[in-house]
DRENDO-1510 file (C-alpha; in Angstrom, 1 decimal, always signed):
<recs>
REC; n; res; u; v; w
REC; 1; MET; +37.2; +189.9; +33.2 .
REC; 2; ASP; +35.4; +191.0; +36.7 .
REC; 3; LYS; +31.7; +192.3; +36.3 .
REC; 4; LYS; +31.4; +195.0; +38.1 .
REC; 5; ILE; +28.0; +196.1; +39.8 .
REC; 6; LEU; +27.3; +199.5; +41.2 .
REC; 7; LEU; +25.6; +199.3; +44.8 .
REC; 8; GLY; +24.4; +203.1; +46.3 .
REC; 9; GLY; +22.8; +203.9; +49.6 .
REC; 10; ALA; +22.3; +201.0; +52.0 .
REC; 11; ALA; +23.6; +198.3; +50.0 .
REC; 12; ALA; +26.6; +200.4; +50.3 .
REC; 13; LEU; +26.2; +200.6; +53.7 .
REC; 14; LEU; +25.8; +197.1; +54.6 .
REC; 15; LEU; +29.0; +196.1; +52.5 .
REC; 16; VAL; +31.4; +198.0; +54.6 .
REC; 17; GLY; +29.4; +197.3; +57.9 .
REC; 18; ASN; +29.0; +199.8; +60.7 .
REC; 19; MET; +32.5; +201.2; +60.8 .
REC; 20; TYR; +31.6; +204.0; +58.8 .
REC; 21; ALA; +28.3; +205.8; +57.7 .
REC; 22; THR; +28.1; +206.5; +54.3 .
REC; 23; PRO; +25.8; +209.3; +52.2 .
REC; 24; ALA; +23.0; +207.6; +50.2 .
REC; 25; SER; +25.4; +208.8; +47.2 .
REC; 26; ALA; +28.3; +206.8; +47.9 .
REC; 27; ALA; +28.9; +204.0; +45.5 .
REC; 28; ILE; +30.6; +200.6; +45.9 .
REC; 29; ASP; +32.0; +198.7; +42.9 .
REC; 30; LEU; +31.3; +194.8; +43.2 .
REC; 31; SER; +33.4; +192.4; +41.1 .
REC; 32; ILE; +32.9; +188.9; +40.8 .
REC; 33; GLY; +34.9; +186.8; +38.7 .
REC; 34; GLY; +36.8; +183.6; +38.3 .
REC; 35; GLU; +38.7; +181.3; +35.7 .
REC; 36; ALA; +38.8; +177.8; +34.6 .
REC; 37; SER; +41.6; +176.1; +33.0 .
REC; 38; VAL; +42.7; +172.9; +31.5 .
REC; 39; THR; +46.3; +171.5; +31.4 .
REC; 40; PHE; +48.1; +168.7; +29.1 .
REC; 41; SER; +51.3; +167.7; +30.8 .
REC; 42; MET; +54.5; +165.3; +29.8 .
REC; 43; SER; +57.0; +164.5; +32.6 .
REC; 44; ASP; +59.9; +161.4; +33.0 .
REC; 45; GLU; +58.3; +160.9; +36.1 .
REC; 46; CYS; +58.6; +157.1; +35.9 .
REC; 47; ALA; +62.2; +157.4; +34.7 .
REC; 48; ASP; +64.7; +154.9; +36.9 .
REC; 49; ALA; +65.6; +156.6; +40.4 .
REC; 50; ALA; +69.4; +156.6; +40.8 .
REC; 51; THR; +71.0; +154.7; +43.4 .
REC; 52; GLY; +73.6; +156.4; +46.0 .
REC; 53; ASN; +75.3; +155.5; +49.4 .
REC; 54; LEU; +75.1; +157.7; +52.8 .
REC; 55; ALA; +79.1; +157.4; +53.3 .
REC; 56; ASP; +79.5; +159.7; +49.8 .
REC; 57; ALA; +77.8; +162.0; +51.3 .
REC; 58; ILE; +79.0; +162.4; +54.5 .
REC; 59; SER; +81.9; +160.6; +57.0 .
REC; 60; LEU; +79.8; +158.8; +59.5 .
REC; 61; ALA; +82.8; +159.4; +61.9 .
REC; 62; ASN; +82.1; +163.3; +61.7 .
REC; 63; LEU; +78.4; +162.5; +61.8 .
REC; 64; ASN; +78.9; +160.5; +65.6 .
REC; 65; THR; +81.2; +163.5; +66.5 .
REC; 66; ALA; +78.2; +165.9; +65.2 .
REC; 67; SER; +75.4; +164.2; +66.7 .
REC; 68; GLY; +77.1; +162.8; +70.0 .
REC; 69; VAL; +75.8; +159.2; +69.6 .
REC; 70; THR; +77.6; +156.2; +67.6 .
REC; 71; TYR; +75.9; +155.2; +64.0 .
REC; 72; THR; +77.9; +151.7; +62.6 .
REC; 73; THR; +79.6; +151.5; +59.0 .
REC; 74; GLY; +78.6; +149.2; +56.3 .
REC; 75; THR; +75.2; +149.5; +57.0 .
REC; 76; GLU; +74.9; +152.9; +55.0 .
REC; 77; ALA; +71.4; +153.8; +53.2 .
REC; 78; THR; +72.0; +152.3; +49.5 .
REC; 79; ASP; +68.6; +153.7; +47.7 .
REC; 80; HIS; +67.6; +156.5; +46.5 .
REC; 81; ALA; +64.1; +158.1; +47.4 .
REC; 82; THR; +61.4; +157.2; +45.2 .
REC; 83; ASP; +59.6; +160.3; +44.3 .
REC; 84; SER; +59.7; +160.9; +40.6 .
REC; 85; GLY; +60.1; +156.5; +40.2 .
REC; 86; CYS; +57.0; +154.3; +39.7 .
REC; 87; ALA; +56.7; +150.4; +40.0 .
REC; 88; SER; +58.4; +147.8; +37.5 .
REC; 89; SER; +55.4; +147.2; +35.8 .
REC; 90; VAL; +54.1; +151.0; +35.7 .
REC; 91; ASN; +55.0; +153.4; +32.6 .
REC; 92; GLU; +54.3; +157.1; +32.0 .
REC; 93; ASP; +50.8; +157.7; +29.9 .
REC; 94; ASN; +51.6; +161.3; +28.6 .
REC; 95; PRO; +49.7; +163.4; +28.1 .
REC; 96; LYS; +48.2; +163.9; +31.6 .
REC; 97; VAL; +45.2; +166.2; +31.4 .
REC; 98; GLY; +44.5; +168.2; +34.4 .
REC; 99; TYR; +42.2; +171.0; +35.5 .
REC; 100; GLY; +41.9; +174.0; +37.8 .
REC; 101; LYS; +38.8; +176.4; +38.9 .
REC; 102; GLU; +38.3; +179.2; +41.3 .
REC; 103; LEU; +35.8; +182.2; +42.1 .
REC; 104; SER; +37.0; +185.4; +43.2 .
REC; 105; ILE; +34.7; +188.4; +44.6 .
REC; 106; GLY; +35.8; +191.9; +45.4 .
REC; 107; ALA; +34.0; +195.0; +46.2 .
REC; 108; SER; +35.7; +198.6; +46.6 .
REC; 109; GLY; +34.8; +202.3; +47.2 .
REC; 110; THR; +35.7; +205.8; +48.5 .
REC; 111; LEU; +33.7; +206.9; +51.6 .
REC; 112; ALA; +32.6; +210.5; +52.3 .
REC; 113; ASN; +35.9; +211.0; +55.0 .
REC; 114; GLY; +38.5; +210.3; +51.7 .
REC; 115; LEU; +39.0; +206.7; +53.2 .
REC; 116; GLU; +39.5; +204.0; +50.1 .
REC; 117; VAL; +38.3; +200.4; +51.6 .
REC; 118; SER; +38.6; +197.4; +49.3 .
REC; 119; PHE; +37.9; +193.9; +50.2 .
REC; 120; SER; +38.7; +190.9; +48.1 .
REC; 121; ASP; +38.9; +186.9; +48.5 .
REC; 122; LYS; +39.2; +184.1; +46.7 .
REC; 123; LEU; +37.7; +180.2; +46.6 .
REC; 124; ASP; +39.6; +177.7; +44.7 .
REC; 125; LEU; +37.1; +174.9; +43.8 .
REC; 126; THR; +39.8; +172.6; +42.2 .
REC; 127; ASP; +40.2; +170.5; +45.1 .
REC; 128; ILE; +37.2; +171.7; +47.6 .
REC; 129; ASP; +39.4; +170.7; +50.5 .
REC; 130; ALA; +41.8; +173.0; +49.7 .
REC; 131; LYS; +42.9; +176.1; +51.5 .
REC; 132; GLU; +40.4; +178.7; +51.3 .
REC; 133; GLY; +41.6; +181.2; +53.1 .
REC; 134; ASN; +42.1; +184.0; +50.8 .
REC; 135; PHE; +40.3; +186.8; +53.1 .
REC; 136; GLU; +41.7; +190.0; +52.3 .
REC; 137; LEU; +40.6; +193.8; +53.5 .
REC; 138; ALA; +42.2; +196.7; +52.6 .
REC; 139; PHE; +42.1; +200.7; +53.7 .
REC; 140; GLY; +43.8; +203.1; +52.0 .
REC; 141; GLY; +44.3; +206.8; +52.3 .
REC; 142; ALA; +47.0; +209.5; +52.9 .
REC; 143; PHE; +48.4; +207.4; +55.7 .
REC; 144; GLY; +49.5; +205.0; +52.4 .
REC; 145; THR; +47.4; +200.9; +52.3 .
REC; 146; LEU; +46.7; +199.1; +55.0 .
REC; 147; THR; +45.8; +195.1; +54.2 .
REC; 148; ILE; +44.2; +192.8; +56.8 .
REC; 149; ALA; +44.4; +189.4; +55.5 .
REC; 150; ASP; +44.3; +185.5; +56.1 .
REC; 151; GLY; +48.2; +184.5; +55.8 .
REC; 152; VAL; +49.1; +187.9; +54.8 .
REC; 153; ASP; +51.7; +188.5; +52.2 .
REC; 154; SER; +55.0; +189.3; +54.5 .
REC; 155; ALA; +57.0; +192.3; +53.9 .
REC; 156; VAL; +59.7; +190.9; +52.3 .
REC; 157; LYS; +57.5; +189.5; +49.6 .
REC; 158; ALA; +55.5; +192.5; +48.8 .
REC; 159; ALA; +58.8; +194.2; +48.3 .
REC; 160; ALA; +60.5; +191.7; +46.1 .
REC; 161; VAL; +60.9; +192.8; +42.6 .
REC; 162; ASN; +62.2; +189.6; +41.1 .
REC; 163; SER; +60.4; +186.1; +40.2 .
REC; 164; ASP; +59.8; +183.7; +43.0 .
REC; 165; GLY; +62.0; +181.1; +41.4 .
REC; 166; ASP; +59.1; +178.2; +41.9 .
REC; 167; VAL; +59.6; +176.7; +38.8 .
REC; 168; ASP; +57.2; +173.3; +38.2 .
REC; 169; VAL; +58.8; +170.7; +38.1 .
REC; 170; THR; +58.7; +166.6; +38.1 .
REC; 171; GLY; +60.4; +164.9; +41.3 .
REC; 172; THR; +61.9; +166.7; +44.3 .
REC; 173; SER; +61.7; +170.8; +44.6 .
REC; 174; LEU; +63.1; +173.2; +47.2 .
REC; 175; LYS; +60.1; +175.5; +45.6 .
REC; 176; GLY; +62.3; +178.6; +44.7 .
REC; 177; HIS; +62.6; +181.7; +47.0 .
REC; 178; THR; +61.3; +181.8; +50.6 .
REC; 179; TYR; +59.5; +185.3; +51.4 .
REC; 180; GLY; +58.8; +185.1; +54.5 .
REC; 181; THR; +58.9; +182.8; +57.9 .
REC; 182; SER; +56.6; +180.2; +59.5 .
REC; 183; GLY; +55.3; +183.3; +61.5 .
REC; 184; THR; +53.6; +184.9; +59.1 .
REC; 185; ALA; +50.6; +182.7; +59.2 .
REC; 186; GLY; +47.4; +183.6; +60.7 .
REC; 187; VAL; +45.4; +186.9; +60.2 .
REC; 188; GLY; +48.1; +189.7; +59.8 .
REC; 189; PHE; +48.7; +193.2; +58.7 .
REC; 190; LEU; +50.9; +194.6; +55.8 .
REC; 191; TRP; +51.2; +198.6; +55.6 .
REC; 192; GLN; +52.6; +199.8; +52.9 .
REC; 193; ALA; +53.7; +203.4; +53.8 .
REC; 194; PRO; +53.1; +206.1; +51.1 .
REC; 195; SER; +56.0; +206.5; +48.5 .
REC; 196; VAL; +58.7; +208.6; +49.0 .
REC; 197; SER; +60.6; +210.4; +46.0 .
REC; 198; ALA; +61.5; +207.0; +44.4 .
REC; 199; LEU; +61.5; +204.7; +47.9 .
REC; 200; ASP; +58.5; +202.4; +48.8 .
REC; 201; VAL; +58.8; +201.0; +52.6 .
REC; 202; PHE; +56.6; +197.7; +53.5 .
REC; 203; VAL; +55.9; +196.8; +57.4 .
REC; 204; SER; +54.5; +193.2; +58.0 .
REC; 205; TYR; +52.9; +192.0; +61.5 .
REC; 206; SER; +51.5; +188.7; +61.8 .
REC; 207; PRO; +50.3; +188.5; +65.9 .
REC; 208; ASN; +49.4; +184.9; +66.0 .
REC; 209; SER; +50.4; +182.5; +63.6 .
REC; 210; ALA; +47.3; +180.2; +64.9 .
REC; 211; SER; +45.0; +182.9; +65.0 .
REC; 212; SER; +43.8; +181.5; +68.5 .
REC; 213; GLY; +44.6; +184.7; +70.6 .
REC; 214; LEU; +46.7; +182.2; +72.7 .
REC; 215; ASP; +50.1; +182.6; +73.8 .
REC; 216; SER; +50.6; +178.9; +73.0 .
REC; 217; ALA; +50.7; +179.6; +69.2 .
REC; 218; GLN; +54.0; +177.9; +67.9 .
REC; 219; TRP; +55.1; +181.8; +66.9 .
REC; 220; THR; +53.8; +185.3; +68.1 .
REC; 221; ASP; +54.3; +189.0; +67.3 .
REC; 222; THR; +56.4; +188.2; +64.0 .
REC; 223; PHE; +57.7; +191.5; +62.2 .
REC; 224; GLY; +58.7; +192.2; +59.0 .
REC; 225; VAL; +60.2; +194.9; +56.9 .
REC; 226; GLY; +60.9; +195.4; +52.9 .
REC; 227; ALA; +61.7; +198.5; +50.8 .
REC; 228; VAL; +61.6; +199.2; +47.1 .
REC; 229; PHE; +64.2; +201.8; +45.7 .
REC; 230; SER; +64.0; +202.7; +42.0 .
REC; 231; ALA; +66.5; +204.8; +39.9 .
REC; 232; ASP; +66.0; +205.1; +36.3 .
REC; 233; MET; +65.8; +201.5; +34.8 .
REC; 234; LEU; +66.8; +199.5; +37.6 .
REC; 235; THR; +65.0; +198.7; +40.5 .
REC; 236; VAL; +66.3; +197.1; +44.0 .
REC; 237; SER; +64.1; +195.7; +47.1 .
REC; 238; LEU; +65.2; +194.6; +50.2 .
REC; 239; GLY; +63.3; +192.4; +53.1 .
REC; 240; PHE; +63.7; +191.1; +56.1 .
REC; 241; GLU; +62.1; +189.2; +58.8 .
REC; 242; SER; +62.3; +187.3; +62.1 .
REC; 243; ALA; +60.3; +185.1; +64.1 .
REC; 244; SER; +61.0; +183.6; +68.0 .
REC; 245; GLU; +59.5; +180.2; +68.3 .
REC; 246; ASN; +57.3; +180.8; +71.5 .
REC; 247; SER; +56.2; +177.2; +72.0 .
REC; 248; ALA; +58.6; +174.4; +73.1 .
REC; 249; VAL; +58.8; +172.3; +70.2 .
REC; 250; ALA; +61.7; +170.2; +69.7 .
REC; 251; CYS; +63.6; +170.6; +66.3 .
REC; 252; PHE; +66.3; +167.8; +65.8 .
REC; 253; SER; +65.8; +164.7; +68.0 .
REC; 254; SER; +68.7; +162.0; +67.8 .
REC; 255; PRO; +67.2; +158.9; +66.9 .
REC; 256; GLY; +69.9; +156.8; +69.1 .
REC; 257; ALA; +72.9; +154.8; +68.5 .
REC; 258; GLY; +72.9; +151.7; +66.3 .
REC; 259; ALA; +73.1; +150.9; +62.5 .
REC; 260; ILE; +71.6; +152.9; +59.6 .
REC; 261; ALA; +69.3; +150.3; +58.0 .
REC; 262; ASN; +70.5; +149.2; +55.0 .
REC; 263; GLY; +68.2; +150.0; +52.0 .
REC; 264; ALA; +66.5; +152.5; +53.7 .
REC; 265; ASP; +65.2; +155.3; +51.8 .
REC; 266; LEU; +68.0; +157.7; +51.3 .
REC; 267; GLU; +65.9; +160.9; +51.6 .
REC; 268; ALA; +64.3; +160.0; +54.6 .
REC; 269; THR; +67.6; +158.8; +56.1 .
REC; 270; LEU; +69.3; +162.0; +55.7 .
REC; 271; ASP; +66.6; +163.7; +57.3 .
REC; 272; THR; +66.7; +161.9; +59.9 .
REC; 273; TYR; +69.9; +161.2; +61.0 .
REC; 274; LEU; +71.2; +164.9; +59.8 .
REC; 275; GLY; +68.3; +167.2; +60.5 .
REC; 276; ALA; +66.4; +168.9; +57.7 .
REC; 277; ASP; +63.5; +170.4; +58.7 .
REC; 278; VAL; +63.0; +174.7; +59.0 .
REC; 279; CYS; +61.9; +174.6; +62.7 .
REC; 280; GLY; +62.1; +176.9; +65.7 .
REC; 281; ASP; +63.5; +180.7; +65.8 .
REC; 282; GLU; +63.9; +181.4; +61.8 .
REC; 283; SER; +65.1; +184.8; +59.8 .
REC; 284; ASN; +64.8; +185.4; +56.4 .
REC; 285; MET; +66.3; +188.5; +54.2 .
REC; 286; ALA; +65.8; +188.6; +50.5 .
REC; 287; VAL; +67.6; +191.1; +47.8 .
REC; 288; GLY; +65.9; +191.3; +44.3 .
REC; 289; VAL; +66.7; +193.4; +41.1 .
REC; 290; ALA; +64.9; +194.4; +37.8 .
REC; 291; PHE; +65.6; +196.2; +35.0 .
REC; 292; ASP; +65.2; +196.2; +31.3 .
REC; 293; ALA; +67.5; +195.6; +28.9 .
REC; 294; GLY; +65.9; +196.8; +25.4 .
REC; 295; ASP; +62.9; +194.8; +24.8 .
REC; 296; ILE; +63.9; +192.4; +27.2 .
REC; 297; ALA; +63.0; +192.3; +31.4 .
REC; 298; ILE; +65.9; +191.3; +33.5 .
REC; 299; ASN; +65.4; +190.3; +37.0 .
REC; 300; ALA; +67.7; +188.5; +39.7 .
REC; 301; GLY; +67.3; +187.9; +43.0 .
REC; 302; TRP; +69.0; +186.2; +46.2 .
REC; 303; SER; +67.1; +184.8; +49.3 .
REC; 304; GLU; +68.1; +183.2; +52.8 .
REC; 305; LEU; +66.0; +181.6; +55.4 .
REC; 306; ASP; +68.2; +180.4; +58.6 .
REC; 307; SER; +66.5; +178.3; +61.1 .
REC; 308; ASP; +67.6; +176.4; +64.1 .
REC; 309; GLU; +67.8; +173.4; +62.1 .
REC; 310; ALA; +67.9; +173.2; +58.2 .
REC; 311; ASP; +68.5; +176.3; +56.1 .
REC; 312; ARG; +67.9; +177.3; +52.7 .
REC; 313; THR; +69.9; +179.6; +49.9 .
REC; 314; THR; +68.3; +180.3; +46.4 .
REC; 315; TYR; +69.0; +182.6; +43.8 .
REC; 316; ASN; +67.3; +183.1; +40.3 .
REC; 317; ILE; +67.8; +184.8; +36.9 .
REC; 318; GLY; +64.9; +185.3; +34.8 .
REC; 319; ALA; +64.3; +187.2; +31.5 .
REC; 320; SER; +61.2; +188.0; +29.4 .
REC; 321; THR; +59.7; +189.8; +26.6 .
REC; 322; SER; +57.3; +190.2; +23.8 .
REC; 323; LEU; +57.9; +188.5; +20.2 .
REC; 324; GLY; +54.5; +189.5; +18.2 .
REC; 325; SER; +51.8; +188.4; +19.9 .
REC; 326; TYR; +53.6; +186.3; +22.1 .
REC; 327; SER; +55.6; +186.5; +25.6 .
REC; 328; VAL; +58.1; +184.7; +25.9 .
REC; 329; GLY; +60.3; +184.1; +29.4 .
REC; 330; ALA; +63.2; +182.0; +31.0 .
REC; 331; ASN; +64.1; +181.5; +34.7 .
REC; 332; TYR; +67.3; +179.8; +36.2 .
REC; 333; VAL; +66.7; +178.6; +39.4 .
REC; 334; ASN; +69.6; +177.1; +41.9 .
REC; 335; ALA; +69.0; +176.5; +45.4 .
REC; 336; THR; +70.6; +175.0; +48.4 .
REC; 337; LYS; +69.2; +173.0; +51.8 .
REC; 338; GLU; +71.7; +172.7; +54.4 .
REC; 339; TYR; +71.6; +170.1; +56.8 .
REC; 340; SER; +72.1; +171.2; +60.6 .
REC; 341; LEU; +74.7; +168.2; +61.3 .
REC; 342; GLY; +77.4; +166.8; +59.4 .
REC; 343; GLY; +77.9; +169.9; +56.6 .
REC; 344; VAL; +76.0; +168.2; +53.7 .
REC; 345; GLU; +73.6; +170.1; +51.9 .
REC; 346; ASP; +70.9; +169.2; +49.2 .
REC; 347; THR; +71.0; +171.4; +45.8 .
REC; 348; GLN; +68.4; +171.9; +43.1 .
REC; 349; THR; +69.1; +173.5; +39.9 .
REC; 350; ALA; +66.0; +174.1; +37.8 .
REC; 351; ILE; +65.6; +175.6; +34.5 .
REC; 352; SER; +62.4; +176.9; +32.9 .
REC; 353; VAL; +61.4; +178.6; +29.5 .
REC; 354; ASP; +57.7; +179.6; +28.7 .
REC; 355; ALA; +55.5; +181.3; +26.3 .
REC; 356; GLY; +52.1; +182.7; +26.5 .
REC; 357; THR; +49.7; +184.6; +23.8 .
REC; 358; SER; +45.8; +185.4; +23.8 .
REC; 359; LEU; +43.4; +183.5; +22.1 .
REC; 360; GLY; +40.6; +186.4; +22.1 .
REC; 361; ASP; +38.9; +187.8; +24.6 .
REC; 362; GLY; +39.6; +186.3; +28.5 .
REC; 363; VAL; +41.1; +183.4; +26.8 .
REC; 364; ASP; +44.9; +182.2; +27.2 .
REC; 365; LEU; +47.0; +179.8; +26.2 .
REC; 366; SER; +50.5; +179.1; +28.1 .
REC; 367; MET; +53.1; +176.4; +27.6 .
REC; 368; GLN; +56.4; +175.9; +29.7 .
REC; 369; PHE; +59.0; +173.3; +29.7 .
REC; 370; SER; +61.4; +172.3; +32.3 .
REC; 371; THR; +64.5; +170.7; +33.7 .
REC; 372; ASN; +65.6; +169.3; +37.1 .
REC; 373; ASP; +68.4; +168.1; +38.4 .
REC; 374; TYR; +68.2; +167.6; +42.5 .
REC; 375; ASP; +71.3; +166.5; +44.4 .
REC; 376; TYR; +70.7; +165.0; +47.8 .
REC; 377; GLY; +73.5; +165.7; +49.8 .
REC; 378; GLY; +75.9; +164.3; +47.1 .
REC; 379; ALA; +74.9; +160.8; +47.8 .
REC; 380; ALA; +72.6; +160.6; +44.9 .
REC; 381; SER; +70.7; +162.5; +42.4 .
REC; 382; GLU; +67.8; +162.5; +40.0 .
REC; 383; GLN; +67.4; +164.4; +36.5 .
REC; 384; ASN; +63.9; +164.8; +35.0 .
REC; 385; TYR; +62.2; +167.2; +32.9 .
REC; 386; TYR; +58.1; +168.5; +32.9 .
REC; 387; ALA; +56.1; +170.0; +30.0 .
REC; 388; ASP; +52.5; +171.9; +29.8 .
REC; 389; PHE; +50.1; +173.2; +28.0 .
REC; 390; LYS; +47.5; +175.1; +29.6 .
REC; 391; ILE; +44.2; +176.8; +28.1 .
REC; 392; THR; +42.7; +179.4; +30.6 .
REC; 393; VAL; +39.1; +180.7; +30.5 .
REC; 394; ALA; +38.4; +183.9; +32.4 .
REC; 395; PHE; +34.9; +185.7; +33.5 .
</recs>
């Protein structure tokens, strides 16, 4: 619940700076708010990690052909990554208690010439070392809305009408849909054109991923475009973005001929020998759909991130509805990471259910449960669960 203060005259002029002169009657709405939350979570993070053999995932002969070097057989990686494992003497102690806190400020108003101006920023106080770049300044009018922000949303993300598919899980996760490339970094621009009938168009531009003003930045001049079309109860979104790497950063480089270390971490071995990083030139495309079926809101989406090394593809199907004072939902996500060599890919399947309700003014209770199945290139897999209860107080 944001608290608003009306500022007039010189105070209004101070907030908008020297860009526009404002009459004494102009008013700026200033809002200050935030939220604090406590989370009680449970998981099986100490579940026994599965074991596997790299030879199950790929023929070493094919790897040798693809990489141009010779790896020997009989010494393949034989253990699984320990992302969700614990030391033999350690067990879970549920529930695990966590917290979150943030502070947000904003200001908005309409100037005498009709220009709409708004500003917002958010400070995450949970970890003071966390990213604090949430600056956003927006201008609105007959031309649409122009937003300037640190790490601005790509047009692909701004247009998406489906869930992002980023389900909270225990263990390894591909983090759902990719909505944008690595080029959408630094301070950038997002323009939403005026609506034309049932069509909304978005264009994003990030001039310099490092915000350095130097051509040594890894990505420069990244453009994206997105569109949303609404027809009766059906809404469809489409977005595309492309980023060309500007600096000479090597993607996959062979570790050299020789034996793959016996007992080496399987995930690290696959990443090192097969190329698992998103790197180099990138392109991102996403399609989403949302519609209502009676009292149930349904959404589905597909996205693909193509790079010079690993590629990622994600699908999601979600549904939500209200049952009295409760909101409930479910989401299914399937994501793959395709390595650049050997024809191998990781696969993740996550399913989540959630529910939430209001306990009073500004106080909400939410609950979620998820299962996660992650397969490492066909060589090994892990299965785990995650559950939490969260109380959030907004002010």
